[in-house]
Backbone as CSV, one residue per row, in Angstrom:
resi,resn,N_x,N_y,N_z,CA_x,CA_y,CA_z,C_x,C_y,C_z
1,UNK,-86.119,-32.634,-76.039,-84.411,-31.897,-76.243,-84.819,-30.848,-77.423
2,UNK,-84.230,-30.114,-77.933,-84.514,-29.307,-78.937,-82.544,-28.918,-79.238
3,UNK,-82.907,-27.877,-80.589,-81.487,-27.490,-81.191,-80.650,-26.897,-79.966
4,UNK,-81.306,-26.368,-78.592,-80.768,-25.636,-77.806,-79.389,-26.148,-76.780
5,UNK,-79.782,-27.919,-77.455,-78.571,-28.075,-76.656,-77.372,-28.521,-76.896
6,UNK,-77.836,-28.400,-78.754,-76.489,-28.103,-79.472,-75.636,-26.839,-78.944
7,UNK,-76.181,-25.727,-79.401,-76.160,-24.317,-78.756,-75.702,-24.806,-76.970
8,UNK,-75.643,-24.952,-76.647,-75.604,-25.370,-75.210,-74.072,-25.988,-75.545
9,UNK,-74.031,-26.826,-75.574,-72.548,-27.892,-76.031,-71.099,-26.807,-76.554
10,UNK,-71.806,-26.034,-77.853,-70.538,-25.177,-78.532,-70.273,-23.710,-77.281
11,UNK,-71.326,-23.225,-76.723,-71.045,-22.349,-75.576,-70.393,-22.766,-74.394
12,UNK,-70.427,-24.309,-73.998,-69.781,-24.572,-72.833,-67.902,-25.001,-73.654
13,UNK,-68.156,-25.441,-75.319,-66.231,-25.183,-75.091,-65.933,-24.021,-75.242
14,UNK,-66.992,-22.710,-75.528,-66.294,-21.663,-76.169,-66.653,-20.626,-74.643
15,UNK,-66.809,-21.555,-73.920,-66.680,-20.589,-72.705,-65.189,-20.555,-71.645
16,UNK,-64.108,-21.514,-72.448,-62.979,-21.890,-71.467,-62.163,-20.508,-72.184
17,UNK,-62.588,-19.887,-73.254,-61.969,-18.299,-73.647,-62.527,-17.345,-72.488
18,UNK,-63.209,-17.506,-72.130,-63.821,-16.652,-70.589,-62.989,-16.984,-69.504
19,UNK,-62.478,-17.797,-69.584,-61.487,-18.129,-68.220,-60.539,-17.061,-68.570
20,UNK,-59.941,-16.469,-69.699,-58.185,-15.721,-69.931,-59.416,-14.483,-69.442
21,UNK,-60.485,-14.297,-69.115,-60.475,-12.139,-68.858,-61.336,-12.442,-67.621
22,UNK,-61.559,-13.063,-66.923,-61.788,-13.503,-65.045,-60.915,-13.002,-64.689
23,UNK,-61.063,-12.330,-63.728,-60.212,-11.778,-62.734,-59.619,-12.857,-61.865
24,UNK,-58.533,-12.887,-61.467,-57.979,-13.731,-60.589,-58.362,-13.405,-59.313
25,UNK,-58.682,-14.296,-57.999,-59.029,-13.961,-56.681,-58.435,-12.463,-56.412
26,UNK,-56.640,-12.435,-56.433,-55.591,-11.228,-55.726,-55.951,-10.241,-56.844
27,UNK,-55.911,-9.919,-58.171,-56.049,-9.171,-59.055,-57.672,-8.566,-58.605
28,UNK,-58.734,-9.040,-58.619,-59.762,-8.776,-57.901,-60.272,-8.115,-56.468
29,UNK,-58.980,-7.460,-55.466,-58.982,-7.276,-54.350,-58.371,-6.053,-55.317
30,UNK,-57.663,-6.241,-56.255,-57.264,-4.977,-56.556,-57.724,-4.267,-57.271
31,UNK,-58.640,-4.713,-58.176,-59.044,-3.999,-59.329,-58.704,-3.967,-60.346
32,UNK,-57.712,-5.250,-60.749,-57.167,-5.772,-62.343,-57.625,-6.535,-62.108
33,UNK,-57.100,-6.386,-64.067,-57.874,-7.687,-64.710,-56.583,-8.811,-64.183
34,UNK,-57.235,-10.484,-64.677,-56.455,-11.580,-64.852,-55.126,-11.111,-66.173
35,UNK,-54.128,-11.790,-65.358,-52.895,-11.413,-66.553,-52.978,-12.397,-67.865
36,UNK,-53.527,-12.181,-68.973,-53.581,-12.443,-70.401,-52.176,-12.883,-71.009
37,UNK,-52.113,-14.478,-71.361,-50.942,-15.443,-71.492,-49.919,-14.344,-72.158
38,UNK,-50.184,-13.509,-73.217,-49.583,-12.831,-73.905,-48.625,-12.191,-72.502
39,UNK,-48.772,-11.446,-71.327,-48.585,-10.985,-70.220,-47.727,-11.854,-69.148
40,UNK,-48.118,-12.792,-69.262,-47.567,-13.369,-68.053,-45.691,-13.803,-68.312
41,UNK,-45.153,-13.457,-67.083,-43.392,-13.388,-67.064,-43.109,-14.846,-67.989
42,UNK,-42.446,-14.530,-69.284,-41.990,-15.525,-70.256,-41.016,-16.028,-69.355
43,UNK,-40.627,-16.382,-68.095,-39.669,-17.594,-67.367,-41.303,-18.191,-67.387
44,UNK,-42.095,-17.457,-66.228,-43.101,-18.362,-65.876,-44.275,-19.199,-66.754
45,UNK,-44.328,-18.913,-67.960,-44.716,-19.572,-69.001,-44.465,-20.546,-69.624
46,UNK,-42.761,-20.737,-69.866,-42.074,-21.924,-69.893,-41.905,-22.380,-69.170
47,UNK,-41.944,-22.447,-68.129,-41.765,-23.136,-66.957,-43.319,-23.824,-66.895
48,UNK,-44.602,-23.006,-67.186,-45.722,-23.938,-67.081,-46.225,-25.051,-68.052
49,UNK,-45.217,-24.282,-69.113,-45.455,-25.450,-70.797,-44.158,-26.412,-70.484
50,UNK,-43.051,-26.189,-69.759,-42.393,-27.550,-69.205,-43.174,-28.308,-67.869
51,UNK,-44.093,-27.762,-67.326,-44.891,-28.878,-66.744,-45.685,-29.513,-67.569
52,UNK,-46.625,-28.461,-68.138,-47.400,-28.952,-69.135,-46.941,-30.900,-70.152
53,UNK,-45.613,-30.830,-70.353,-45.068,-31.306,-71.665,-44.765,-32.695,-70.651
54,UNK,-44.320,-32.225,-69.434,-43.949,-33.737,-67.949,-45.378,-34.594,-67.691
55,UNK,-46.342,-33.522,-67.260,-47.671,-34.204,-67.010,-48.317,-34.460,-67.894
56,UNK,-47.977,-34.477,-69.666,-48.419,-34.820,-70.655,-50.428,-34.349,-71.366
57,UNK,-50.370,-32.822,-70.674,-51.482,-32.162,-71.078,-51.992,-32.513,-72.301
58,UNK,-50.603,-32.846,-73.048,-51.539,-32.225,-74.822,-52.072,-33.839,-75.059
59,UNK,-51.795,-34.697,-74.601,-52.423,-35.983,-74.726,-53.613,-36.350,-73.671
60,UNK,-53.517,-35.495,-72.499,-54.530,-35.695,-72.048,-56.003,-34.919,-72.756
61,UNK,-56.121,-33.675,-73.120,-56.489,-33.003,-73.689,-57.310,-33.743,-74.942
62,UNK,-56.350,-34.582,-75.447,-56.699,-34.855,-76.965,-57.684,-36.162,-76.459
63,UNK,-57.510,-36.900,-75.653,-58.620,-37.912,-75.288,-59.623,-37.318,-74.634
64,UNK,-59.837,-36.128,-74.134,-60.608,-35.433,-72.987,-61.657,-35.657,-74.766
65,UNK,-60.716,-34.545,-75.577,-61.780,-34.143,-76.670,-62.128,-35.366,-77.556
66,UNK,-61.538,-36.321,-77.603,-62.382,-37.594,-77.775,-63.440,-38.284,-77.756
67,UNK,-62.941,-38.138,-75.912,-64.234,-38.454,-75.308,-65.128,-37.517,-75.620
68,UNK,-65.205,-36.190,-75.070,-65.808,-35.163,-75.414,-67.290,-35.588,-76.564
69,UNK,-66.200,-35.741,-78.058,-67.025,-36.204,-79.395,-67.619,-37.685,-79.102
70,UNK,-67.293,-38.549,-78.396,-68.299,-39.998,-78.222,-69.502,-39.458,-77.327
71,UNK,-69.374,-38.090,-76.295,-70.300,-38.004,-75.503,-71.514,-37.441,-75.620
72,UNK,-71.163,-36.378,-76.837,-71.923,-35.630,-77.418,-72.952,-35.967,-78.453
73,UNK,-72.158,-37.404,-79.079,-73.701,-37.652,-80.010,-74.368,-38.188,-79.740
74,UNK,-74.604,-38.694,-78.346,-75.921,-39.436,-78.249,-77.052,-38.353,-77.966
75,UNK,-75.826,-36.855,-77.415,-76.755,-35.205,-77.549,-77.280,-34.959,-78.678
76,UNK,-76.600,-35.018,-78.949,-76.581,-34.449,-81.070,-77.927,-34.990,-81.733
77,UNK,-77.590,-36.402,-81.193,-78.438,-37.067,-81.939,-80.542,-36.741,-81.745
78,UNK,-80.270,-36.758,-80.105,-81.227,-36.539,-79.420,-82.014,-35.042,-79.255
79,UNK,-81.157,-34.089,-79.723,-81.949,-32.630,-80.084,-82.023,-32.839,-81.620
80,UNK,-81.389,-33.082,-82.196,-82.057,-32.931,-83.878,-82.931,-33.589,-84.110
81,UNK,-84.100,-33.042,-84.617,-85.042,-34.301,-85.352,-84.794,-34.874,-86.711
82,UNK,-85.561,-36.097,-86.125,-85.444,-37.527,-86.664,-85.331,-37.352,-88.428
83,UNK,-84.509,-38.057,-89.443,-84.482,-37.808,-90.454,-82.971,-38.291,-91.132
84,UNK,-83.259,-38.800,-92.359,-82.193,-39.349,-93.028,-80.464,-38.458,-92.986
85,UNK,-81.306,-36.898,-92.812,-80.094,-36.035,-92.711,-79.090,-35.677,-91.843
86,UNK,-79.749,-36.424,-90.330,-79.277,-36.938,-89.192,-78.131,-37.317,-88.979
87,UNK,-77.575,-38.377,-88.780,-76.355,-39.246,-88.735,-75.328,-38.546,-89.537
88,UNK,-75.768,-38.242,-91.095,-73.954,-37.776,-91.951,-73.702,-35.836,-91.176
89,UNK,-74.881,-35.364,-90.916,-75.324,-34.157,-90.060,-74.218,-34.087,-89.130
90,UNK,-74.083,-35.254,-87.785,-73.461,-34.959,-86.667,-72.050,-35.480,-87.024
91,UNK,-72.364,-36.949,-87.963,-70.715,-37.565,-88.464,-70.171,-36.279,-89.137
92,UNK,-70.397,-35.222,-90.166,-69.477,-34.148,-90.261,-68.908,-33.212,-89.525
93,UNK,-70.516,-33.330,-88.474,-69.985,-32.120,-87.065,-68.417,-32.647,-86.899
94,UNK,-68.756,-33.669,-85.959,-67.940,-34.339,-85.297,-66.351,-34.430,-85.456
95,UNK,-66.345,-35.101,-86.930,-65.125,-34.711,-88.350,-64.545,-32.926,-87.893
96,UNK,-65.754,-32.312,-88.494,-65.004,-30.902,-88.577,-64.566,-30.259,-87.030
97,UNK,-64.980,-31.183,-86.111,-64.268,-30.200,-84.439,-63.473,-30.741,-84.324
98,UNK,-63.195,-32.105,-84.610,-61.887,-32.759,-84.228,-61.566,-31.789,-85.471
99,UNK,-61.244,-31.765,-86.330,-60.181,-31.436,-87.151,-59.959,-30.139,-86.936
100,UNK,-60.807,-29.344,-86.024,-60.588,-27.726,-85.504,-59.726,-27.945,-84.384
101,UNK,-59.654,-28.912,-83.296,-60.204,-29.038,-82.081,-58.127,-29.432,-81.955
102,UNK,-57.573,-28.401,-82.114,-55.746,-28.339,-81.617,-55.510,-28.193,-80.345
103,UNK,-54.819,-29.330,-79.532,-54.338,-29.100,-78.589,-53.696,-28.095,-77.722
104,UNK,-52.793,-27.601,-79.105,-51.843,-26.363,-78.503,-53.136,-24.973,-78.194
105,UNK,-53.886,-25.290,-78.985,-55.042,-24.291,-79.162,-55.827,-23.865,-77.666
106,UNK,-56.626,-25.276,-76.978,-56.833,-25.135,-75.816,-55.668,-25.572,-74.118
107,UNK,-54.372,-25.962,-74.693,-53.109,-25.587,-74.168,-53.045,-24.239,-73.827
108,UNK,-53.031,-23.587,-74.603,-53.039,-21.956,-74.529,-53.629,-21.267,-73.663
109,UNK,-55.078,-21.547,-73.457,-56.105,-21.581,-72.312,-55.957,-21.748,-71.148
110,UNK,-55.187,-22.897,-70.808,-54.649,-23.110,-69.466,-54.012,-22.347,-69.112
111,UNK,-52.640,-22.148,-69.659,-51.819,-21.361,-69.555,-51.890,-20.273,-68.262
112,UNK,-52.929,-19.100,-68.668,-53.356,-18.440,-67.710,-53.876,-18.678,-66.738
113,UNK,-54.665,-20.049,-66.536,-54.785,-20.659,-65.664,-53.883,-20.659,-64.536
114,UNK,-53.028,-21.228,-65.226,-51.704,-22.094,-63.760,-51.239,-20.986,-63.477
115,UNK,-50.957,-19.264,-64.453,-50.289,-18.655,-64.279,-51.534,-17.916,-62.813
116,UNK,-52.822,-17.801,-62.710,-53.627,-17.342,-61.753,-53.329,-18.573,-60.750
117,UNK,-53.406,-19.714,-60.414,-53.214,-20.689,-59.365,-51.976,-20.875,-58.758
118,UNK,-50.825,-20.381,-59.522,-49.390,-20.994,-58.982,-48.634,-19.854,-59.221
119,UNK,-47.966,-19.926,-58.050,-46.638,-18.867,-58.466,-45.499,-19.818,-59.208
120,UNK,-44.761,-18.732,-60.157,-43.633,-19.544,-60.605,-42.959,-20.858,-59.760
121,UNK,-42.595,-20.507,-58.059,-42.287,-21.396,-57.439,-42.683,-22.636,-57.192
122,UNK,-44.084,-22.557,-57.213,-44.885,-23.507,-57.064,-45.026,-24.544,-58.476
123,UNK,-45.202,-23.835,-59.364,-44.865,-24.615,-61.064,-43.686,-25.329,-60.872
124,UNK,-42.249,-24.804,-60.463,-41.077,-25.578,-60.110,-41.430,-26.527,-59.299
125,UNK,-41.791,-26.621,-58.249,-41.917,-27.529,-57.449,-42.394,-28.867,-57.957
126,UNK,-43.726,-28.130,-58.427,-44.650,-29.380,-59.437,-43.970,-29.963,-60.146
127,UNK,-42.973,-29.304,-61.067,-41.978,-29.540,-62.179,-40.991,-30.879,-61.705
128,UNK,-40.521,-30.675,-60.144,-39.788,-31.292,-59.250,-40.356,-32.763,-58.904
129,UNK,-41.896,-32.809,-58.619,-42.212,-33.507,-58.403,-42.591,-34.683,-59.288
130,UNK,-42.964,-34.097,-60.368,-43.097,-34.697,-61.885,-42.204,-35.587,-62.151
131,UNK,-41.363,-35.156,-61.924,-39.794,-35.609,-62.714,-39.392,-37.208,-61.884
132,UNK,-39.819,-36.717,-60.706,-39.525,-38.235,-59.815,-40.195,-39.327,-59.996
133,UNK,-40.387,-40.727,-59.933,-40.629,-41.480,-60.221,-41.884,-41.971,-59.615
134,UNK,-41.962,-41.311,-58.411,-43.794,-41.203,-58.184,-44.406,-40.015,-58.978
135,UNK,-44.399,-39.224,-59.257,-44.766,-38.026,-59.925,-44.582,-39.193,-61.896
136,UNK,-43.943,-39.609,-62.011,-44.203,-40.411,-63.508,-45.463,-41.452,-63.316
137,UNK,-45.061,-42.073,-62.082,-46.395,-43.209,-61.566,-48.122,-41.967,-62.245
138,UNK,-47.598,-41.224,-61.186,-49.633,-40.114,-61.610,-49.832,-39.761,-62.693
139,UNK,-48.521,-40.041,-63.407,-48.478,-38.926,-65.028,-49.370,-40.370,-65.162
140,UNK,-48.944,-41.503,-65.612,-49.555,-42.214,-66.253,-50.608,-43.161,-65.891
141,UNK,-50.546,-43.141,-63.937,-52.285,-43.673,-63.590,-53.125,-42.693,-63.750
142,UNK,-52.970,-41.587,-63.715,-54.353,-40.809,-63.253,-55.283,-40.798,-64.238
143,UNK,-55.108,-40.568,-65.986,-56.045,-40.544,-66.542,-56.909,-42.072,-66.412
144,UNK,-56.219,-43.348,-66.350,-57.239,-44.068,-66.121,-57.889,-44.567,-64.902
145,UNK,-56.869,-43.717,-63.916,-57.554,-43.895,-62.250,-59.163,-42.820,-62.315
146,UNK,-58.928,-41.740,-63.358,-60.174,-40.512,-63.235,-60.922,-41.310,-63.808
147,UNK,-60.507,-41.667,-65.293,-61.855,-42.076,-66.373,-62.694,-43.101,-65.528
148,UNK,-61.644,-44.313,-64.717,-62.496,-45.679,-64.142,-63.684,-44.655,-62.525
149,UNK,-62.520,-43.806,-62.063,-63.523,-43.109,-61.095,-65.013,-42.240,-61.285
150,UNK,-64.786,-41.633,-62.867,-65.807,-40.841,-63.349,-67.072,-42.043,-63.366
151,UNK,-66.728,-43.551,-64.421,-67.260,-44.313,-64.591,-68.102,-44.741,-62.678
152,UNK,-67.268,-44.666,-61.842,-67.483,-45.434,-60.965,-68.912,-44.696,-60.092
153,UNK,-68.440,-43.235,-60.550,-69.100,-42.000,-59.909,-70.237,-42.148,-60.424
154,UNK,-70.497,-42.397,-61.642,-71.819,-41.933,-62.901,-72.363,-43.165,-62.322
155,UNK,-72.039,-44.688,-61.854,-73.304,-45.699,-61.738,-73.431,-45.443,-60.861
156,UNK,-72.910,-44.924,-59.124,-73.387,-44.965,-58.264,-74.224,-43.316,-57.831
157,UNK,-74.305,-42.137,-59.016,-74.981,-41.552,-59.042,-76.387,-42.157,-59.443
158,UNK,-76.479,-42.438,-60.369,-77.430,-43.492,-61.369,-78.207,-44.426,-60.431
159,UNK,-77.436,-44.901,-59.326,-77.945,-46.162,-58.771,-79.079,-45.488,-57.825
160,UNK,-78.423,-44.432,-57.142,-78.821,-43.299,-55.746,-80.134,-42.393,-56.157
161,UNK,-79.692,-41.997,-57.637,-81.202,-41.558,-57.853,-82.508,-42.552,-58.335
162,UNK,-82.090,-44.001,-58.514,-82.760,-45.081,-58.922,-83.714,-45.197,-57.196
163,UNK,-83.032,-44.971,-56.664,-83.221,-45.629,-55.382,-84.237,-44.528,-54.704
164,UNK,-83.869,-42.948,-54.787,-84.004,-41.909,-54.762,-85.349,-41.969,-54.725
165,UNK,-85.789,-42.112,-56.282,-86.863,-41.947,-56.819,-88.305,-43.126,-56.352
166,UNK,-87.321,-44.285,-56.110,-88.101,-45.314,-56.102,-88.455,-45.049,-54.404
167,UNK,-87.897,-44.652,-53.498,-88.728,-43.979,-52.317,-89.572,-42.847,-52.426
168,UNK,-89.295,-42.045,-53.382,-90.384,-40.959,-53.151,-91.869,-41.149,-53.700
169,UNK,-91.639,-42.605,-55.062,-92.868,-42.775,-55.490,-93.296,-43.446,-54.183
170,UNK,-92.915,-44.497,-53.468,-93.439,-44.822,-52.650,-94.423,-44.352,-51.699
171,UNK,-93.492,-43.077,-51.353,-93.570,-42.524,-49.758,-94.973,-41.453,-51.011
172,UNK,-95.291,-41.233,-51.749,-96.303,-40.523,-52.306,-96.683,-41.420,-53.328
173,UNK,-97.884,-42.079,-53.303,-98.834,-42.764,-54.216,-99.685,-41.896,-55.271
174,UNK,-99.813,-40.794,-54.894,-100.456,-39.860,-55.793,-99.712,-39.227,-57.158
175,UNK,-98.574,-39.187,-56.634,-97.609,-38.484,-57.468,-97.267,-39.765,-58.288
176,UNK,-97.467,-41.217,-58.085,-96.843,-42.031,-58.248,-97.735,-42.557,-59.911
177,UNK,-99.202,-41.791,-59.664,-100.099,-42.404,-59.947,-100.268,-41.268,-61.055
178,UNK,-100.054,-39.722,-60.903,-100.062,-38.738,-62.071,-99.319,-39.656,-62.887
179,UNK,-97.980,-39.264,-62.106,-96.796,-39.891,-63.485,-97.029,-41.298,-64.196
180,UNK,-98.209,-42.073,-63.788,-98.446,-43.180,-64.308,-98.899,-42.672,-65.613
181,UNK,-100.018,-41.906,-64.920,-101.193,-41.672,-66.065,-100.307,-40.293,-67.209
182,UNK,-100.016,-40.098,-66.754,-99.123,-38.838,-67.847,-98.211,-39.763,-68.960
183,UNK,-97.807,-40.754,-68.232,-97.094,-41.963,-69.484,-98.382,-42.243,-70.699
184,UNK,-99.199,-42.796,-69.641,-100.088,-43.128,-71.017,-100.656,-42.371,-71.858
185,UNK,-100.686,-40.904,-71.438,-101.277,-39.952,-72.407,-100.038,-39.588,-73.103
186,UNK,-98.779,-39.998,-72.717,-97.884,-39.476,-73.982,-97.842,-40.389,-74.987
187,UNK,-97.691,-41.798,-74.566,-98.491,-42.842,-75.350,-99.416,-42.435,-76.664
188,UNK,-100.157,-42.165,-75.873,-101.784,-42.081,-76.813,-101.139,-40.984,-77.743
189,UNK,-100.664,-40.084,-77.710,-100.541,-38.446,-78.220,-99.549,-39.011,-79.638
């Protein structure tokens, strides 16, 4: 891997801001751009913010940012050349990233997305739902459920990948031999 992985990670983070300028499906037909956050109807924006508060988006966002930091550390380690500097650089980067990552900034980027995909009546309907006991249970349960679902999906994908590779190598012994020879050459270099 190379330093490009680091830049790809940073581009991924900054690509969220591009969502603000992408046209919505409805506005794409009319030729107008998506409504920026400052142009959203103030009543609708207040409703969106209320929905985000009820659904605890700020807490979920902070948890996601912390998980992203944990997940990106091995990528950074693998992408940077080995040396005594590496661990300190990564630790300082993650510390700076977490200090600069404000949930409110990210939530501000989410508001136009909610505006794009939901009418104000739909937002109000969601608020009504999330204020019910089952809605509150969904709020408290979904983060753990999604975390477990992601782990289950990763485990399933790893098993499926391993099984698929074993099947391909069994069906194509010539490729298996070439792979083994390449591995031996790689160890010699």
